[in-house]
N, C-alpha and C positions, 0 to 999 in steps of 0.2 A: 455260746457267750457266757463269760463268768460274771455273775451278778456281784454287787458290792459286798453283800453279806457273805456269799460263798468265797469271795476273794480273800476277805479277812480270815475266814475259817481256814482256808488253804495256807495263808501266810503263817498262821499260828501252827499248823501241822508241819510245815517246812522248818519253822524255827525249832520245833520240838525235835525234829529229825537231826537238825544241825547241832543242837545242844548235846545230843548223844554222840555225834562225831567228835565234838570238842572234848568231851569227857574221856574219850578213848585215846586221844593223842596228847601226850605231855607238852609237846611243842607249843600248843595253843596256850596252855597255862602259863608257860614261860614268857611267851611274847606278849600276852595280854595283861599279866599281872606282875610276875617276878621282874621282868626287864624294866618296865616303866617306874615301878616303885623303887626298885633298886637304884636306877639311875637318879631318881629324885633325891633320895637320902644321900647318895654319894656326893652329889653336887652340893647339898645343903651343908654337909659335914666338911667338905673340902673347903668351902668359903664361909664358914660359920662366923668368922670375924669380919667379913665384909671386904677387907683389904689384906693382902699379905703383909706381914710385919717382920722386923728384924732381918731384912735382906742383907746378906754379907757383902762387905766391900773391903778393899785394901787402901791403906793410906801410905803414901810414899812421902815421908817427912825429911826433906833434905836440909831443913833449917834447925829442927830440934831446939827451938826456943820456947820460952813461956807463952808467947803469942800463938805459935803454931800448935802447941799442946792444948791451949785453951780452945782453939778452933776444933781440934780433933774431939775433945770432950763434949762440945756442943753438938758436933755432927752425930756423935754416937748417942746423944740423948734424943734424937728424932725417933719417933715411933717406927717408922718404916726402915730405918737404917741401923745397921749393926757393924761397927768397925771390928771385924773378926781378924784382921791381919795388919800389922805395921811392918813395912819393909824399907830398907835403905836403898834399894835399887828398883828402877822402874821395870827392868827386864824380869826380875822375880815376880812382881805383881802381875805383869802381862802374861807370864806363864800360867799363873793360877787362874786368870780369867779365861785363858784359852782351854784349860782343863775343865772349866765350868764350876770351880769351887767358889768363885766370887762373881758378882755381877757389875761391879764398878771399881774404878780407881780414883782416888783423890790425891792430887799431886801438889805438894807445897814446895816451892823452889828454895834453893840456899840463899841465905842473907835476907830472908823475907822480913824479919823484924827490923834489921837495919834499914832497909829500904822504906819501910813504913815510917820509921822514926824520921828519916831524912826527907820525907815528903815526896818520895818517888812513887812510881806506880807498879809495884810488883804484881805478877800475874799468878792467879790460882787456876790450875787446870784440872779438869775431871773428865773421865772417860767412862762410858757405859757400854754394855754388851747389847747391841740392837737385836741380836738373835732371840733374846727373851724380851718380847715386846712390853709386857706389863712390868716386869721387874726393872727393865731398863729405863722406861718412861718415869716410873715412880722414883727411882734413885736419881735420875736426872733432875727431877723436881726438887728433891731434898738437897742435893749438892749445889744446885744453882741458888737455892734459897740461902744456904749457909755462906756461899761466896758473896752474895748481896749483902747479907748481914755483916760479914767481915769487913766489906768495903764501907758499909755504913758506920761501923765502929771506928774505922780509920778516919773517916771524914769528920766524925764527931770530935775525936781527939784533936785533929788538925784545926778545926774550927774554933774549939775552946782555946787552943793555944794562941790563936790569932785574935782572940777577944770578941768573937762573934757571940751574939745572944743565941739561946736555944731555938727561937723562932726563925732567926736567919739561917741557922744551920739546917733546920728541918726543910726550909724552902729550897736550899741548895741540894740536899740529899734526895728529896723527893718532890720536885716541883709540881707533879701531877699525882694526886692521890686516887688510887684505883679502888672502886667499891664493887666487887664482884659477887654474884649470886648464882649458884648452881640451881638450875630449874629441873624439877622432877625428881632428882636424886641428890639432894644437898649433901648427904653423908658420903657421896662418892663410893657407895657400897656396890662392889662388883657383883655380888650375889643378886641384888635387885635387877641388874641389867642382864647378867649372863643366864641365871637359872630361868627367868621368865622368857628367855629367847631360846636357849638350847633345848630345854625339856619339850616345849611344844614341837620343836623340829624332830626330836627323837620319837615323840608320840605319832607324829605324821608319818615318819619312816616305818614305824611298826605297824601302823594301820594299812599302809600300802602293801607291805609284805604279807600280812595276814590275809587281806582281802584277795590278793592275787593268788596266794597258796590255796585258800579254801575253795576257790572256783576252779583253779587249774588242776587241782587233784581230782575233782569230779570228772573232768574231761579226760585226764590221764588214765584213771582207773575205770572208765566207762560206766560210771554211775550217773552220768548227767541226764540219761534218758529216764531213769527212774525219778530223779529230781524234777525234771520237766513234767513228767506225768503227774506228780503230786500237785504241781501248779496248774493242771489242766491245760498245758501247752502255753500258758502265759509267761513269757520271759520276765515281765515286770513283777508278777506275783512271786516267781522263783527267786529272783534276786532280792526283793524285799524280805522274803522269809528267811533266806540264808543269812543276810546281813543283820537281821534283827537282834540275835544274841550278842554279836560282836559290838553292835551299836550301844546296847545297854551297858556292856562292861566297860568299853572305852570311854563313854560319857561319865560313868561312875568314877573311873580312874582320873579323868580330867577334872571333874568337880572336886574330888578329894585333893588333887593338887592345888586347886585354887584356894580351898579351905586352909590347907597347911601353909601356903605361901603368904596369902593375904590376911588369914585369920590368926594362925599360931605365930607365924614369923613377923606379922604386922608390916608386910611390904605395902607400899603406897597403893591406895585404891580410892582415888579422889572423886570418881563418878559413881561409887557404889558398887554393889555386887552384880546387878542384873546385866550391865553391858559386857562384863567379862564372862559371866555364865553363858550368856547367849553366844558370845564369840567362841567359847570352848565347845559348845554343842555344834555350831556351824563348822568349826575346824574338824571335828570327828566325821560328820556326815559328808562334808565336801571331800575330805581325804578318801573316804570309802568310795565315793563316786569317781574320783580320780583313779583309784585302784581298779574298779570295774572297767573303766575305759582302757586301762593298760592291758588287762587280761583279754579284753575283747579285741584289741589290736593285735596282740601276739598270744594266741590261745594255747600256749604250752608252758608248763611250769618253769623250766629253766630260762626260757626267753622272757617270760612275764616277770619272774623274780629279778633277773638281770636288769630289766627295764625299771622296775620299782626301786631296786637298790641304787642304781646309778642316778635316777631322778631324785630320789630322797636324799642322797648324800650331797648332790649339787645344790639342794635347797639351802644348806647351811652357808654356802658361799654367795648364792645369788639373791637371797632374801633381804640383804642389806644389814645383816648381823655383823659381819666382819669388815665389810667395805661399803661405803655409801653408794646407793643405787644411782644417785644423781651424777656420780663421777665415773660410772661404768661405761664401757663401750656400748653405744646406743642399742645394738641388737641384744646384748646381754641384759641391759637395763629393762628392755621390753620383755625379755624372757622371765625376769624375776616375777612379774605380775601373773605368771602362769602357775604359780605355787600358792596353795591355801596359806602356807605359813606366812608369806609376805603380808597378806591382808590381815591376818591375826595379829602380827606384830604392829601394824599401823594402828589397829584398834587398841592394843595394849599401850602404846605410847600416848595416844590421844586421850583415852578414857582413864586408864589406871594412873599413869604418871602425870599427865598434864591437866586432867579433869576438864577437858573441853566439852562443849555442848555436843549432844549426839548428832546434830544436823551436820557437823563437820566430819563425821566419821560414817555417815550412812552409806557412802560409796563402798567402803570396805566390806560392809555387811552384804550389800547386793552382789559384790563380786564372789563372796563366799557362796552365796545361794546360786550363782551362775554355774558353779561347778556341778550342780545336780543335773544339769542338762547333758553333761558329757556321756553318761550311759546310754542315752537315747540315741546318740549318733552312731553307736556300734551295736545297737540292739539286734539287728538282723545278722551281723557277723558273729556275735556270740551265740545266737540260737543255732545257726548253722554248725558252729563248732561243736555245740552240745549234741547235735543230732548226727553229724556226718564225720567229724574230725577223727582221723586215725592217727593216734599218737605213735611217733617213731622213737624208741629209746635211744 
């Protein structure tokens, strides 16, 4: 029997052994340090302005009147929109959109000014490329706003010509005033939303890959018996000792990320530091436990890595980042809760963005802790693989 004191000593010996293995293979350095830090700075520099600006559109002005030119100037003044092309034919603008040179088309019909003066209802049309979700939705918002403002200007002139007071005109143009407030991210900063969602997913994927690879190579190269002997035959001691160096490095990377995002970049942190620090630590250890489970189920490097990569990549789609879990097909919605990333995102939304009381989020913390049970379910299978598995190239 291994005493507690002897168990700690053996964990440190195995951790020392694993540190030597890490230093010999550059792949560990890349996956644990270069890849996560590189991805973080790539995303921060990619979205340093929060929102994409000066998105190119084409204007098809069939009227070419002072009114239409004024609309074009005002549309070009929007921060997100840049009128990069003015065309006399819709086909030419459509061709440029199909090539990907522009993201939207704003169409002003012929005789627009005449119909405005005559009190008719001329139609302003706009088209966006839905293949580019963010660019298309942002341009749709700007072009719709410009159309509403143009309609309001026409209504104002018509009302003044008929002798209405300003209050009467306002009541006709906007009978209901909308007072909207964006909760959690009032700046509509895409970096606050995407970076804090995508990076933890990348970190989870890297943890799964490194965990599976580190254990799988022991079985592949038949060094698992030596590893097991150093743990005095205790699979728990062996796994804890092996994962300890990775745990320290990944937690350090995770905490560095939190410091950069919420400290240096001043992203929202409405509930303070501790809820997110705790969530990041639990994300790391729960992802490691998930990785041990994967290699225990499929104790070969190629199958284990395939399992880890497939599962880790699906997390980006199933965790609710790109599509609401509530609207998913029920089996897929249930599957989303089998990822540590899903529970981390729930904590981030509740604690960092919304600043809710911790009592409303304790379930997500418990779910992350529940992943630590997974390695015990394949404990016997993993030990048998370490002792008897014969790797077939």
